[in-house]
Kinemage of the C-alpha trace (Angstrom):
@kinemage 1
@onewidth
@group {chain A} dominant
@subgroup {mainchain}
@vectorlist {calphas} color= white
{ca unk a 1} P 102.192 34.117 20.732
{ca unk a 2} L 99.931 31.562 19.124
{ca unk a 3} L 97.375 30.268 21.650
{ca unk a 4} L 95.367 27.162 20.876
{ca unk a 5} L 91.969 26.065 22.036
{ca unk a 6} L 91.581 22.640 23.712
{ca unk a 7} L 89.959 21.415 20.505
{ca unk a 8} L 92.993 22.459 18.464
{ca unk a 9} L 95.361 20.795 20.912
{ca unk a 10} L 93.275 17.621 20.828
{ca unk a 11} L 93.306 17.608 17.041
{ca unk a 12} L 97.115 17.396 17.022
{ca unk a 13} L 96.912 13.815 18.240
{ca unk a 14} L 96.344 11.994 21.460
{ca unk a 15} L 100.022 12.010 22.484
{ca unk a 16} L 99.952 15.476 24.031
{ca unk a 17} L 96.585 14.933 25.667
{ca unk a 18} L 97.755 11.628 27.144
{ca unk a 19} L 100.830 13.305 28.644
{ca unk a 20} L 98.720 16.098 30.114
{ca unk a 21} L 96.181 13.637 31.532
{ca unk a 22} L 98.732 11.520 33.432
{ca unk a 23} L 98.552 11.898 37.176
{ca unk a 24} L 100.385 12.701 39.236
{ca unk a 25} L 102.049 15.351 37.095
{ca unk a 26} L 105.840 14.938 37.053
{ca unk a 27} L 107.811 18.152 37.521
{ca unk a 28} L 111.617 18.025 37.509
{ca unk a 29} L 113.111 19.318 40.759
{ca unk a 30} L 115.267 21.776 38.786
{ca unk a 31} L 112.041 23.423 37.600
{ca unk a 32} L 110.657 23.708 41.139
{ca unk a 33} L 113.965 24.890 42.610
{ca unk a 34} L 114.779 27.220 39.723
{ca unk a 35} L 118.514 26.709 40.177
{ca unk a 36} L 118.419 27.457 43.913
{ca unk a 37} L 119.122 25.061 46.768
{ca unk a 38} L 115.956 26.022 48.647
{ca unk a 39} L 112.415 27.248 47.988
{ca unk a 40} L 109.419 27.993 50.194
{ca unk a 41} L 106.149 26.343 49.178
{ca unk a 42} L 102.926 27.842 50.535
{ca unk a 43} L 100.085 25.360 50.975
{ca unk a 44} L 96.829 26.419 52.631
{ca unk a 45} L 98.534 29.364 54.385
{ca unk a 46} L 101.305 27.098 55.754
{ca unk a 47} L 104.916 27.495 54.637
{ca unk a 48} L 107.079 24.500 53.823
{ca unk a 49} L 110.769 24.611 52.965
{ca unk a 50} L 112.025 22.357 50.169
{ca unk a 51} L 115.791 22.153 50.085
{ca unk a 52} L 118.605 20.080 48.651
{ca unk a 53} L 120.836 18.653 51.371
{ca unk a 54} L 124.621 18.201 50.978
{ca unk a 55} L 124.060 14.642 49.694
{ca unk a 56} L 121.812 15.948 46.902
{ca unk a 57} L 118.580 14.619 48.454
{ca unk a 58} L 115.383 16.666 48.685
{ca unk a 59} L 114.167 17.537 52.158
{ca unk a 60} L 110.698 18.980 52.840
{ca unk a 61} L 110.232 20.559 56.267
{ca unk a 62} L 107.787 22.848 57.967
C-alpha cells in the first residue's frame, strides 16, 4: 500500500483537498448500511437505530 503525506496529497492539485474540505461530509446510505436494512449507530454511549422502511425511506430512532 502506498501511503501519502498531506503534502503529497496537496501537491496533486486542489481538487481532492477541496472535496475533503467540504462540510458536511456526504456519505452514501449504502456505505453506512453496508447492504443491510438496519444498523445501530453509537453516539456518546447512546444507541440509535438507522433503518430503511418499506417505502425506501431512512428512519433514525432511539
